[in-house]
VOSE-386774 format. One record per residue (C-alpha): residue number from 0; chain; x, y, z negated. Coordinates in Angstrom, 1 decimal. Layout:
N
ATOM|k|c|u|v|w
ATOM|NUM|A|X|Y|Z
...
***
This chain:
578
ATOM|k|c|u|v|w
ATOM|0|A|-5.1|-123.6|49.5
ATOM|1|A|-2.0|-121.5|49.5
ATOM|2|A|-4.1|-118.5|48.4
ATOM|3|A|-5.5|-120.4|45.4
ATOM|4|A|-2.1|-121.6|44.5
ATOM|5|A|-0.7|-118.1|44.5
ATOM|6|A|-3.7|-116.9|42.5
ATOM|7|A|-3.1|-119.7|40.0
ATOM|8|A|0.5|-118.7|39.7
ATOM|9|A|-0.5|-115.1|39.3
ATOM|10|A|-2.8|-115.8|36.3
ATOM|11|A|-0.8|-118.6|34.7
ATOM|12|A|2.4|-118.3|32.8
ATOM|13|A|4.9|-115.7|34.3
ATOM|14|A|3.6|-115.3|37.8
ATOM|15|A|2.7|-111.6|37.7
ATOM|16|A|5.9|-110.7|36.0
ATOM|17|A|7.9|-112.7|38.5
ATOM|18|A|6.2|-111.1|41.4
ATOM|19|A|6.7|-107.7|39.9
ATOM|20|A|10.4|-108.4|39.3
ATOM|21|A|10.9|-109.7|42.8
ATOM|22|A|9.1|-106.7|44.4
ATOM|23|A|11.2|-104.2|42.5
ATOM|24|A|14.4|-106.0|43.3
ATOM|25|A|13.7|-106.5|47.0
ATOM|26|A|12.6|-102.8|47.3
ATOM|27|A|15.8|-101.7|45.6
ATOM|28|A|17.9|-104.0|47.9
ATOM|29|A|16.1|-102.6|51.0
ATOM|30|A|16.8|-99.1|49.9
ATOM|31|A|20.5|-99.9|49.5
ATOM|32|A|20.6|-101.7|52.9
ATOM|33|A|19.1|-98.7|54.7
ATOM|34|A|21.2|-96.0|53.2
ATOM|35|A|24.4|-98.0|53.4
ATOM|36|A|23.8|-98.6|57.1
ATOM|37|A|23.5|-94.9|57.9
ATOM|38|A|25.9|-93.5|55.4
ATOM|39|A|28.3|-91.1|57.3
ATOM|40|A|26.2|-91.5|60.5
ATOM|41|A|23.9|-89.1|62.2
ATOM|42|A|20.2|-89.1|61.1
ATOM|43|A|18.3|-91.8|63.0
ATOM|44|A|15.6|-90.8|65.5
ATOM|45|A|12.8|-93.1|64.5
ATOM|46|A|9.3|-93.1|66.0
ATOM|47|A|6.7|-90.6|64.6
ATOM|48|A|9.6|-88.6|63.1
ATOM|49|A|9.9|-91.0|60.2
ATOM|50|A|12.9|-90.0|58.1
ATOM|51|A|15.2|-92.0|55.7
ATOM|52|A|13.7|-90.1|52.8
ATOM|53|A|10.2|-91.2|53.8
ATOM|54|A|11.3|-94.9|53.7
ATOM|55|A|13.1|-94.3|50.4
ATOM|56|A|9.9|-92.8|49.1
ATOM|57|A|7.9|-95.9|50.1
ATOM|58|A|10.4|-98.2|48.5
ATOM|59|A|10.4|-96.1|45.4
ATOM|60|A|6.7|-96.6|45.1
ATOM|61|A|7.2|-100.3|45.5
ATOM|62|A|9.8|-100.3|42.8
ATOM|63|A|7.4|-98.5|40.5
ATOM|64|A|4.7|-101.0|41.4
ATOM|65|A|7.0|-103.9|40.7
ATOM|66|A|8.2|-102.5|37.4
ATOM|67|A|4.6|-101.7|36.5
ATOM|68|A|3.6|-105.4|37.0
ATOM|69|A|6.7|-106.5|35.0
ATOM|70|A|6.1|-104.2|32.1
ATOM|71|A|2.3|-103.9|31.8
ATOM|72|A|1.2|-107.5|31.1
ATOM|73|A|1.2|-107.3|27.3
ATOM|74|A|-1.4|-107.4|24.6
ATOM|75|A|-1.4|-103.7|23.9
ATOM|76|A|-4.1|-102.0|26.0
ATOM|77|A|-2.7|-98.4|25.8
ATOM|78|A|0.8|-99.5|26.8
ATOM|79|A|-0.6|-101.0|30.0
ATOM|80|A|-2.3|-97.8|31.1
ATOM|81|A|0.6|-95.8|32.6
ATOM|82|A|3.0|-93.2|31.3
ATOM|83|A|0.4|-91.4|29.2
ATOM|84|A|-0.9|-94.5|27.6
ATOM|85|A|2.6|-95.7|26.9
ATOM|86|A|3.5|-92.3|25.3
ATOM|87|A|0.5|-92.5|23.0
ATOM|88|A|1.3|-96.1|22.2
ATOM|89|A|4.8|-95.2|21.0
ATOM|90|A|3.2|-93.1|18.2
ATOM|91|A|0.4|-95.5|17.2
ATOM|92|A|2.1|-98.5|15.8
ATOM|93|A|4.8|-98.0|13.3
ATOM|94|A|5.4|-101.5|12.3
ATOM|95|A|8.8|-102.7|13.4
ATOM|96|A|8.9|-106.3|14.3
ATOM|97|A|10.0|-108.4|17.4
ATOM|98|A|6.6|-108.1|19.1
ATOM|99|A|6.2|-104.4|18.5
ATOM|100|A|9.8|-103.6|19.4
ATOM|101|A|9.4|-105.4|22.8
ATOM|102|A|6.1|-103.6|23.4
ATOM|103|A|7.6|-100.3|22.5
ATOM|104|A|10.6|-100.9|24.8
ATOM|105|A|8.2|-101.8|27.6
ATOM|106|A|6.2|-98.6|26.9
ATOM|107|A|9.4|-96.5|27.0
ATOM|108|A|10.5|-98.0|30.3
ATOM|109|A|7.0|-97.3|31.7
ATOM|110|A|7.5|-93.6|30.9
ATOM|111|A|10.9|-93.6|32.5
ATOM|112|A|9.6|-95.3|35.6
ATOM|113|A|7.1|-92.5|36.1
ATOM|114|A|9.8|-90.0|36.7
ATOM|115|A|12.0|-92.0|39.1
ATOM|116|A|10.8|-90.1|42.2
ATOM|117|A|13.0|-87.0|41.8
ATOM|118|A|16.0|-89.3|41.5
ATOM|119|A|15.2|-91.2|44.6
ATOM|120|A|14.8|-88.0|46.7
ATOM|121|A|18.3|-87.0|45.7
ATOM|122|A|19.9|-90.1|47.1
ATOM|123|A|20.2|-88.8|50.7
ATOM|124|A|22.0|-85.6|51.4
ATOM|125|A|23.4|-83.9|54.5
ATOM|126|A|27.0|-83.2|55.5
ATOM|127|A|28.6|-81.6|58.5
ATOM|128|A|30.3|-84.1|60.8
ATOM|129|A|31.5|-84.7|64.3
ATOM|130|A|30.4|-87.5|66.7
ATOM|131|A|31.6|-88.5|70.1
ATOM|132|A|29.4|-88.0|73.1
ATOM|133|A|29.4|-90.4|76.1
ATOM|134|A|27.4|-88.0|78.2
ATOM|135|A|29.7|-85.0|78.2
ATOM|136|A|33.0|-84.8|80.2
ATOM|137|A|36.3|-83.9|78.5
ATOM|138|A|39.3|-83.2|80.8
ATOM|139|A|42.6|-81.3|80.7
ATOM|140|A|44.8|-80.4|83.6
ATOM|141|A|47.6|-82.7|84.6
ATOM|142|A|49.0|-84.1|87.9
ATOM|143|A|51.4|-86.8|89.1
ATOM|144|A|52.5|-84.7|92.1
ATOM|145|A|52.8|-81.0|93.0
ATOM|146|A|52.8|-80.5|96.7
ATOM|147|A|51.1|-77.1|97.1
ATOM|148|A|52.5|-74.4|99.3
ATOM|149|A|51.3|-71.5|101.4
ATOM|150|A|52.3|-73.2|104.6
ATOM|151|A|55.4|-74.3|106.5
ATOM|152|A|57.3|-71.3|108.0
ATOM|153|A|60.4|-73.0|109.5
ATOM|154|A|63.2|-75.5|109.0
ATOM|155|A|63.8|-75.9|105.3
ATOM|156|A|61.4|-73.0|104.6
ATOM|157|A|57.9|-72.7|103.2
ATOM|158|A|55.7|-69.9|102.1
ATOM|159|A|54.8|-69.9|98.4
ATOM|160|A|51.1|-70.3|97.6
ATOM|161|A|49.5|-67.2|96.1
ATOM|162|A|48.5|-68.8|92.7
ATOM|163|A|52.1|-69.9|92.1
ATOM|164|A|53.4|-66.4|93.1
ATOM|165|A|51.0|-64.9|90.6
ATOM|166|A|52.0|-67.4|87.9
ATOM|167|A|55.7|-66.5|88.4
ATOM|168|A|55.0|-62.8|88.2
ATOM|169|A|52.8|-63.3|85.1
ATOM|170|A|55.5|-65.3|83.3
ATOM|171|A|58.2|-62.8|84.1
ATOM|172|A|56.2|-59.6|83.5
ATOM|173|A|53.4|-60.3|81.1
ATOM|174|A|52.6|-63.8|79.9
ATOM|175|A|49.4|-64.2|77.8
ATOM|176|A|49.8|-64.5|74.1
ATOM|177|A|48.5|-68.0|74.3
ATOM|178|A|49.8|-69.7|77.4
ATOM|179|A|47.8|-73.0|77.0
ATOM|180|A|44.7|-71.0|77.7
ATOM|181|A|45.8|-71.0|81.4
ATOM|182|A|45.4|-74.8|81.7
ATOM|183|A|42.1|-76.0|83.2
ATOM|184|A|40.1|-77.6|80.5
ATOM|185|A|36.6|-79.1|80.4
ATOM|186|A|35.1|-79.4|76.9
ATOM|187|A|31.4|-78.4|76.7
ATOM|188|A|31.2|-78.8|73.0
ATOM|189|A|34.4|-77.0|72.2
ATOM|190|A|35.9|-80.0|70.4
ATOM|191|A|37.6|-82.8|72.4
ATOM|192|A|40.4|-85.3|71.9
ATOM|193|A|42.8|-86.7|74.5
ATOM|194|A|45.1|-89.6|74.6
ATOM|195|A|48.8|-89.0|75.3
ATOM|196|A|49.5|-88.1|78.9
ATOM|197|A|52.3|-86.9|81.2
ATOM|198|A|52.4|-84.3|84.0
ATOM|199|A|54.7|-82.8|86.5
ATOM|200|A|56.0|-79.5|85.0
ATOM|201|A|58.8|-76.9|85.1
ATOM|202|A|61.3|-77.0|82.2
ATOM|203|A|64.0|-74.7|81.2
ATOM|204|A|67.3|-74.8|79.3
ATOM|205|A|69.5|-71.9|78.1
ATOM|206|A|73.0|-71.6|76.6
ATOM|207|A|75.1|-68.8|75.3
ATOM|208|A|78.3|-68.3|77.3
ATOM|209|A|79.6|-65.2|75.6
ATOM|210|A|83.2|-66.6|75.2
ATOM|211|A|83.6|-66.4|79.0
ATOM|212|A|83.4|-62.6|79.0
ATOM|213|A|86.5|-60.5|79.7
ATOM|214|A|87.0|-56.9|78.8
ATOM|215|A|89.3|-54.9|81.1
ATOM|216|A|88.4|-51.5|79.6
ATOM|217|A|90.8|-51.7|76.7
ATOM|218|A|90.0|-51.2|73.0
ATOM|219|A|89.4|-47.5|73.2
ATOM|220|A|88.6|-46.8|76.9
ATOM|221|A|85.3|-47.0|78.7
ATOM|222|A|83.9|-50.5|78.6
ATOM|223|A|84.4|-52.8|81.6
ATOM|224|A|83.1|-56.3|80.8
ATOM|225|A|83.2|-59.1|83.4
ATOM|226|A|81.7|-62.5|83.5
ATOM|227|A|83.7|-64.6|85.9
ATOM|228|A|81.8|-66.2|88.8
ATOM|229|A|81.5|-69.8|89.7
ATOM|230|A|81.9|-70.5|93.4
ATOM|231|A|80.7|-74.1|93.2
ATOM|232|A|77.5|-72.9|91.6
ATOM|233|A|77.3|-69.9|93.9
ATOM|234|A|77.6|-67.4|91.0
ATOM|235|A|79.4|-64.1|91.8
ATOM|236|A|81.2|-62.1|89.2
ATOM|237|A|79.0|-60.1|86.8
ATOM|238|A|80.2|-56.6|85.6
ATOM|239|A|79.1|-54.1|83.0
ATOM|240|A|80.7|-50.7|83.7
ATOM|241|A|79.9|-47.4|81.9
ATOM|242|A|76.2|-46.6|82.0
ATOM|243|A|75.3|-50.2|82.8
ATOM|244|A|73.7|-52.1|79.9
ATOM|245|A|72.3|-55.3|81.6
ATOM|246|A|73.2|-57.2|84.7
ATOM|247|A|72.0|-60.5|86.1
ATOM|248|A|72.7|-62.9|88.9
ATOM|249|A|70.7|-65.9|90.2
ATOM|250|A|71.9|-68.9|92.1
ATOM|251|A|70.0|-71.5|94.2
ATOM|252|A|71.5|-74.6|92.8
ATOM|253|A|70.7|-77.8|94.7
ATOM|254|A|69.5|-79.5|91.6
ATOM|255|A|67.5|-76.7|90.0
ATOM|256|A|64.7|-74.3|91.0
ATOM|257|A|66.9|-71.5|89.7
ATOM|258|A|70.1|-70.8|87.8
ATOM|259|A|70.4|-67.4|86.2
ATOM|260|A|73.2|-65.6|84.3
ATOM|261|A|72.6|-62.6|82.1
ATOM|262|A|75.3|-60.2|80.9
ATOM|263|A|74.2|-57.6|78.3
ATOM|264|A|76.0|-54.8|76.4
ATOM|265|A|75.6|-54.3|72.7
ATOM|266|A|74.4|-50.7|72.7
ATOM|267|A|75.1|-50.2|69.0
ATOM|268|A|78.8|-50.7|69.1
ATOM|269|A|79.5|-50.3|72.8
ATOM|270|A|82.5|-52.5|72.2
ATOM|271|A|81.0|-56.0|72.6
ATOM|272|A|78.8|-57.9|75.1
ATOM|273|A|76.9|-61.2|75.2
ATOM|274|A|76.2|-63.6|78.1
ATOM|275|A|73.7|-66.4|78.7
ATOM|276|A|73.0|-68.9|81.4
ATOM|277|A|69.5|-70.5|82.0
ATOM|278|A|68.0|-73.0|84.4
ATOM|279|A|64.5|-73.8|85.6
ATOM|280|A|64.0|-77.3|87.0
ATOM|281|A|61.3|-79.8|87.8
ATOM|282|A|60.5|-82.2|85.0
ATOM|283|A|57.9|-84.4|83.5
ATOM|284|A|56.3|-83.3|80.2
ATOM|285|A|54.4|-85.7|77.9
ATOM|286|A|51.7|-84.1|75.7
ATOM|287|A|49.4|-84.8|72.8
ATOM|288|A|46.5|-82.5|73.2
ATOM|289|A|43.1|-81.7|71.7
ATOM|290|A|40.5|-78.9|72.0
ATOM|291|A|39.4|-77.4|68.7
ATOM|292|A|36.7|-74.8|68.6
ATOM|293|A|37.1|-74.1|72.3
ATOM|294|A|40.9|-73.7|72.1
ATOM|295|A|43.4|-76.1|73.7
ATOM|296|A|46.1|-77.2|71.3
ATOM|297|A|49.1|-79.1|72.7
ATOM|298|A|52.2|-80.6|71.4
ATOM|299|A|55.1|-81.5|73.8
ATOM|300|A|56.3|-84.9|73.0
ATOM|301|A|59.1|-85.1|75.5
ATOM|302|A|60.7|-83.4|78.5
ATOM|303|A|62.5|-85.5|81.2
ATOM|304|A|64.2|-83.8|84.1
ATOM|305|A|63.4|-85.1|87.6
ATOM|306|A|66.1|-86.3|90.0
ATOM|307|A|66.3|-85.8|93.8
ATOM|308|A|65.1|-88.7|96.0
ATOM|309|A|65.4|-88.9|99.9
ATOM|310|A|63.2|-91.9|100.5
ATOM|311|A|59.9|-91.7|102.3
ATOM|312|A|61.2|-89.5|105.2
ATOM|313|A|61.2|-86.2|103.3
ATOM|314|A|63.1|-85.1|100.2
ATOM|315|A|61.4|-84.6|96.9
ATOM|316|A|62.1|-84.5|93.2
ATOM|317|A|60.8|-87.5|91.4
ATOM|318|A|60.8|-89.3|88.1
ATOM|319|A|59.9|-93.0|88.0
ATOM|320|A|59.0|-94.6|84.7
ATOM|321|A|60.7|-97.9|84.0
ATOM|322|A|58.7|-99.1|81.0
ATOM|323|A|55.2|-99.0|79.5
ATOM|324|A|53.6|-95.5|79.8
ATOM|325|A|50.7|-94.2|77.9
ATOM|326|A|48.3|-92.3|80.2
ATOM|327|A|45.4|-91.1|78.2
ATOM|328|A|43.6|-94.1|76.9
ATOM|329|A|45.4|-96.5|79.2
ATOM|330|A|48.7|-98.2|78.9
ATOM|331|A|50.4|-98.5|82.3
ATOM|332|A|53.0|-101.2|83.1
ATOM|333|A|55.5|-99.1|85.0
ATOM|334|A|58.1|-101.7|85.6
ATOM|335|A|59.6|-102.0|89.1
ATOM|336|A|57.7|-104.2|91.6
ATOM|337|A|59.0|-106.6|94.3
ATOM|338|A|59.1|-105.2|97.8
ATOM|339|A|57.1|-108.0|99.4
ATOM|340|A|53.8|-106.2|98.7
ATOM|341|A|54.1|-102.4|98.7
ATOM|342|A|50.4|-101.5|98.8
ATOM|343|A|49.8|-98.7|96.3
ATOM|344|A|53.6|-98.5|95.5
ATOM|345|A|56.1|-95.7|96.0
ATOM|346|A|59.8|-96.3|96.9
ATOM|347|A|62.2|-94.4|94.6
ATOM|348|A|65.9|-94.3|94.5
ATOM|349|A|67.6|-95.9|91.5
ATOM|350|A|69.2|-94.1|89.8
ATOM|351|A|67.8|-90.8|90.9
ATOM|352|A|70.5|-89.0|92.8
ATOM|353|A|71.2|-85.3|93.3
ATOM|354|A|71.4|-84.0|96.8
ATOM|355|A|72.0|-80.7|98.5
ATOM|356|A|69.0|-79.0|100.1
ATOM|357|A|70.3|-79.7|103.6
ATOM|358|A|70.0|-83.4|102.8
ATOM|359|A|66.3|-83.2|102.1
ATOM|360|A|65.1|-84.5|105.4
ATOM|361|A|67.5|-87.4|105.6
ATOM|362|A|66.0|-90.9|105.3
ATOM|363|A|69.2|-92.9|105.4
ATOM|364|A|70.2|-92.7|101.8
ATOM|365|A|72.0|-95.8|100.8
ATOM|366|A|71.3|-95.5|97.1
ATOM|367|A|69.7|-98.5|95.5
ATOM|368|A|65.9|-98.2|95.3
ATOM|369|A|62.8|-99.9|93.8
ATOM|370|A|59.0|-99.8|94.2
ATOM|371|A|56.8|-98.4|91.5
ATOM|372|A|53.0|-98.0|91.0
ATOM|373|A|51.8|-94.7|92.3
ATOM|374|A|50.6|-93.6|88.8
ATOM|375|A|54.1|-94.3|87.4
ATOM|376|A|55.9|-91.9|89.8
ATOM|377|A|55.9|-88.1|89.3
ATOM|378|A|56.7|-86.0|92.4
ATOM|379|A|57.7|-82.4|92.9
ATOM|380|A|57.5|-81.9|96.7
ATOM|381|A|60.2|-80.4|98.8
ATOM|382|A|58.0|-77.7|100.3
ATOM|383|A|57.0|-76.1|97.0
ATOM|384|A|60.6|-76.5|95.9
ATOM|385|A|61.8|-74.5|98.9
ATOM|386|A|59.1|-71.9|98.5
ATOM|387|A|59.5|-71.2|94.8
ATOM|388|A|63.3|-70.8|94.6
ATOM|389|A|63.6|-67.6|96.7
ATOM|390|A|60.5|-66.1|95.1
ATOM|391|A|61.8|-66.4|91.6
ATOM|392|A|65.3|-65.5|92.6
ATOM|393|A|64.1|-62.2|94.0
ATOM|394|A|63.0|-61.2|90.4
ATOM|395|A|66.1|-62.3|88.5
ATOM|396|A|69.0|-61.7|90.9
ATOM|397|A|70.5|-58.3|90.3
ATOM|398|A|68.1|-57.1|87.6
ATOM|399|A|70.0|-54.4|85.7
ATOM|400|A|69.5|-51.6|83.2
ATOM|401|A|71.2|-48.2|83.9
ATOM|402|A|71.4|-45.2|81.7
ATOM|403|A|70.7|-41.8|83.2
ATOM|404|A|70.6|-38.8|80.8
ATOM|405|A|69.7|-40.9|77.8
ATOM|406|A|67.0|-42.6|79.9
ATOM|407|A|67.2|-46.3|80.6
ATOM|408|A|66.2|-47.2|84.1
ATOM|409|A|65.5|-50.7|85.5
ATOM|410|A|62.8|-53.2|86.7
ATOM|411|A|60.1|-54.5|84.5
ATOM|412|A|61.8|-57.9|84.5
ATOM|413|A|65.1|-56.3|83.4
ATOM|414|A|63.4|-54.3|80.7
ATOM|415|A|61.6|-57.5|79.4
ATOM|416|A|65.0|-59.3|79.2
ATOM|417|A|66.8|-56.4|77.5
ATOM|418|A|64.0|-55.8|75.0
ATOM|419|A|65.1|-52.3|74.1
ATOM|420|A|68.7|-53.4|73.2
ATOM|421|A|67.5|-56.3|71.1
ATOM|422|A|68.5|-59.1|73.5
ATOM|423|A|69.9|-62.2|72.0
ATOM|424|A|69.9|-66.0|72.6
ATOM|425|A|66.5|-66.5|71.0
ATOM|426|A|64.8|-63.8|73.0
ATOM|427|A|66.3|-65.1|76.3
ATOM|428|A|65.3|-68.6|75.5
ATOM|429|A|61.8|-67.5|74.6
ATOM|430|A|61.5|-65.4|77.8
ATOM|431|A|62.5|-68.4|80.0
ATOM|432|A|60.2|-70.7|78.1
ATOM|433|A|57.3|-68.4|78.9
ATOM|434|A|58.1|-68.4|82.6
ATOM|435|A|58.3|-72.2|82.7
ATOM|436|A|55.1|-72.7|80.7
ATOM|437|A|53.1|-70.4|82.9
ATOM|438|A|54.4|-72.1|86.0
ATOM|439|A|53.6|-75.5|84.5
ATOM|440|A|50.0|-74.4|83.8
ATOM|441|A|49.6|-73.6|87.5
ATOM|442|A|51.1|-77.0|88.5
ATOM|443|A|48.9|-78.9|86.2
ATOM|444|A|45.8|-77.2|87.7
ATOM|445|A|47.0|-78.1|91.2
ATOM|446|A|46.4|-81.8|91.3
ATOM|447|A|45.8|-83.1|94.9
ATOM|448|A|42.6|-84.9|93.7
ATOM|449|A|41.4|-82.2|91.4
ATOM|450|A|39.7|-83.2|88.2
ATOM|451|A|39.9|-86.9|89.2
ATOM|452|A|43.6|-86.7|88.4
ATOM|453|A|43.1|-84.8|85.1
ATOM|454|A|43.6|-86.5|81.7
ATOM|455|A|40.1|-87.6|80.5
ATOM|456|A|39.2|-87.5|76.9
ATOM|457|A|36.3|-87.7|74.5
ATOM|458|A|33.9|-85.0|73.6
ATOM|459|A|32.9|-84.6|70.0
ATOM|460|A|29.8|-82.7|68.8
ATOM|461|A|29.3|-80.8|65.6
ATOM|462|A|26.2|-82.4|64.0
ATOM|463|A|24.6|-83.3|60.7
ATOM|464|A|25.2|-86.7|59.1
ATOM|465|A|23.7|-88.7|56.3
ATOM|466|A|25.6|-88.4|53.1
ATOM|467|A|24.6|-90.9|50.5
ATOM|468|A|24.9|-89.7|46.9
ATOM|469|A|25.4|-93.1|45.3
ATOM|470|A|25.4|-91.8|41.8
ATOM|471|A|21.7|-91.0|42.0
ATOM|472|A|21.0|-94.8|42.5
ATOM|473|A|22.2|-95.5|39.0
ATOM|474|A|18.8|-94.4|37.5
ATOM|475|A|16.5|-96.8|39.4
ATOM|476|A|19.2|-99.5|39.1
ATOM|477|A|19.2|-99.0|35.3
ATOM|478|A|15.4|-99.2|35.2
ATOM|479|A|15.4|-102.5|37.2
ATOM|480|A|18.1|-103.9|34.9
ATOM|481|A|16.2|-102.9|31.8
ATOM|482|A|13.0|-104.4|33.3
ATOM|483|A|14.8|-107.7|33.9
ATOM|484|A|16.1|-107.5|30.3
ATOM|485|A|12.6|-107.0|29.0
ATOM|486|A|11.4|-109.9|31.0
ATOM|487|A|14.1|-112.1|29.6
ATOM|488|A|13.5|-111.1|26.0
ATOM|489|A|9.7|-111.5|26.5
ATOM|490|A|10.3|-115.0|28.0
ATOM|491|A|12.4|-116.1|25.1
ATOM|492|A|10.1|-114.6|22.4
ATOM|493|A|6.9|-115.9|23.8
ATOM|494|A|5.7|-119.4|22.6
ATOM|495|A|5.2|-121.9|25.3
ATOM|496|A|1.5|-122.4|24.7
ATOM|497|A|0.9|-118.6|24.7
ATOM|498|A|2.7|-118.2|28.0
ATOM|499|A|-0.2|-119.9|29.8
ATOM|500|A|-2.8|-117.4|28.5
ATOM|501|A|-3.5|-114.1|30.2
ATOM|502|A|-4.6|-111.1|28.2
ATOM|503|A|-7.7|-109.3|29.5
ATOM|504|A|-7.3|-105.6|29.8
ATOM|505|A|-8.6|-102.7|31.8
ATOM|506|A|-12.2|-104.1|31.6
ATOM|507|A|-14.8|-104.9|29.0
ATOM|508|A|-16.4|-107.6|31.2
ATOM|509|A|-14.5|-110.3|29.3
ATOM|510|A|-16.3|-109.3|26.1
ATOM|511|A|-19.7|-109.3|27.8
ATOM|512|A|-19.1|-112.8|29.3
ATOM|513|A|-18.2|-114.2|25.9
ATOM|514|A|-21.9|-114.9|25.2
ATOM|515|A|-22.3|-117.1|28.2
ATOM|516|A|-22.5|-120.7|27.2
ATOM|517|A|-20.6|-123.5|28.8
ATOM|518|A|-23.5|-124.5|31.0
ATOM|519|A|-23.5|-121.1|32.7
ATOM|520|A|-19.8|-121.1|33.2
ATOM|521|A|-19.8|-124.6|34.8
ATOM|522|A|-22.7|-123.6|37.1
ATOM|523|A|-20.8|-120.5|38.3
ATOM|524|A|-17.5|-122.4|38.5
ATOM|525|A|-16.1|-119.7|36.4
ATOM|526|A|-12.5|-120.4|35.3
ATOM|527|A|-12.2|-117.2|33.3
ATOM|528|A|-9.8|-115.4|35.7
ATOM|529|A|-10.3|-111.7|35.9
ATOM|530|A|-11.0|-111.7|39.6
ATOM|531|A|-13.7|-114.4|39.2
ATOM|532|A|-15.4|-112.5|36.4
ATOM|533|A|-15.5|-109.4|38.7
ATOM|534|A|-17.0|-111.5|41.5
ATOM|535|A|-19.7|-113.0|39.2
ATOM|536|A|-20.5|-109.6|37.7
ATOM|537|A|-21.2|-108.1|41.1
ATOM|538|A|-23.8|-110.7|42.0
ATOM|539|A|-25.2|-111.8|38.6
ATOM|540|A|-28.5|-110.4|37.1
ATOM|541|A|-29.1|-111.0|33.4
ATOM|542|A|-31.5|-110.0|30.7
ATOM|543|A|-30.9|-109.5|27.1
ATOM|544|A|-32.9|-111.8|24.9
ATOM|545|A|-33.1|-112.9|21.3
ATOM|546|A|-31.6|-116.3|20.5
ATOM|547|A|-33.0|-118.5|17.8
ATOM|548|A|-31.0|-116.6|15.1
ATOM|549|A|-32.4|-113.3|16.2
ATOM|550|A|-29.2|-112.1|17.9
ATOM|551|A|-29.1|-110.6|21.4
ATOM|552|A|-27.7|-112.8|24.2
ATOM|553|A|-27.8|-113.1|28.0
ATOM|554|A|-30.9|-115.1|28.8
ATOM|555|A|-30.0|-118.3|30.4
ATOM|556|A|-33.3|-118.7|32.1
ATOM|557|A|-33.0|-115.3|33.8
ATOM|558|A|-29.5|-115.7|35.2
ATOM|559|A|-29.6|-115.7|39.0
ATOM|560|A|-26.4|-116.3|40.9
ATOM|561|A|-25.6|-114.9|44.4
ATOM|562|A|-28.9|-113.1|44.9
ATOM|563|A|-29.6|-109.7|46.3
ATOM|564|A|-29.9|-107.0|43.7
ATOM|565|A|-33.4|-106.1|45.0
ATOM|566|A|-34.7|-109.3|43.4
ATOM|567|A|-34.0|-108.2|39.8
ATOM|568|A|-36.9|-107.4|37.6
ATOM|569|A|-37.5|-103.8|36.6
ATOM|570|A|-36.3|-104.3|33.0
ATOM|571|A|-33.1|-106.1|34.1
ATOM|572|A|-29.6|-104.7|34.6
ATOM|573|A|-26.3|-105.9|36.1
ATOM|574|A|-23.3|-106.8|34.0
ATOM|575|A|-21.1|-104.8|36.2
ATOM|576|A|-22.9|-101.6|35.2
ATOM|577|A|-22.0|-102.0|31.5
***
């Protein structure tokens, strides 16, 4: 029943045109839906290697089929036979009236529809893009605590671990051109992003103290510059006498890893000198970082010095956060906790207090304290603190440059500081920054739990993504719009009674069946639809005969319906063979 109803709608009034318009519109909408859902995304991996272009090709065929139905149901046979017939039709009828103009418009659209395929294949392009991978690990070195040493050697004494000893030597003697390359990084694709994170580190500060220099050599005599010492900071006097161009002294301050003073002669004038003081100290650095093309790129957001804390039975340098802290992709609540449940918490003095080294093993500090989550406390252990200080002091205490027969003699550390008589504040600050950065790289690689404590990030992969060229959709969109305009004009221009009639085309069977009388039509239940005529023609056997007027006709007496072709007489023929 439904099939007959659809067939009746197809043949009566505007059924075919409506189906064609709906098919074209739905196919176009499906095309837009697919390309919009994948625009800017990686190409989908569909079964049987089906591609987006293949689907667009299918929908383009359906658009052409729909527009073909919409445009081809007219009374001009040539115009209904594709692009070639439409082209010929444009040059056959020169009479310009409403009917001819509508038909010519339909013929012109039919020609345009025939060339829609190249436009549809230009809709989808490719573009280089990056996408995150959940399968690949991205990590960069960081740690909440640095406790590594080469072993305990006595009261208040520890041996420095070899990697840190190498790092100190590298920073003083020959740091790499790009120090972040020393930080442990895992990024298989070469492109990774990380959230903001913090780590235990070594920081530095430098200041120029040239006004503190005194010259006892007089305006014309041999130079004799002196930088007065500081007993509270364990600094002795520094002197520059004739033939001495650089001199340094280092102090083991109770609050720093190292304090160093540098006194240098201006070799150009021999009448002036400059002096600098720098410190290295435990701190917490906060970073923004990413890996681009295999290279770690970092930006230091902040540097906060650590303070000394005696809680926990051993001394250590710590920094406890007191507010929200961003740790990679997590935001930590680092507010102090109540002491009634200390599981997973660390006791820290508030505020952090400075203490002398001999106080490190005291546990009776009366400073106020609070408990913090382990992840919110950064610790620089007392053992590495005790081991690093004498190691680095050995390089920077008493480093000097002497002149002997126009030759400058000194350690490699002294020569790196002096820089062939070009020493100034910027060069000293750059030198100490390199030392602190190399030491920090080693600390970040020394997390007690290895990669589990590292900052985790996201790995991005270079790939190819779908790039929709929306402008190329304008052509099929314009064709569909023009098709609907044609349908609207045709609907308005067509008389109501003519809309119920269908024009026969693409077959001459209608002409052959015109000679059948009403009795035959009723017996075959023929309703004059094209499909029914085709069905009757495939099973009907007729014979030409003379009617009473002497004209040829299909003989009524010889018409056999629904019989096998083998029953036809030798002089008969099938209507479908005409």
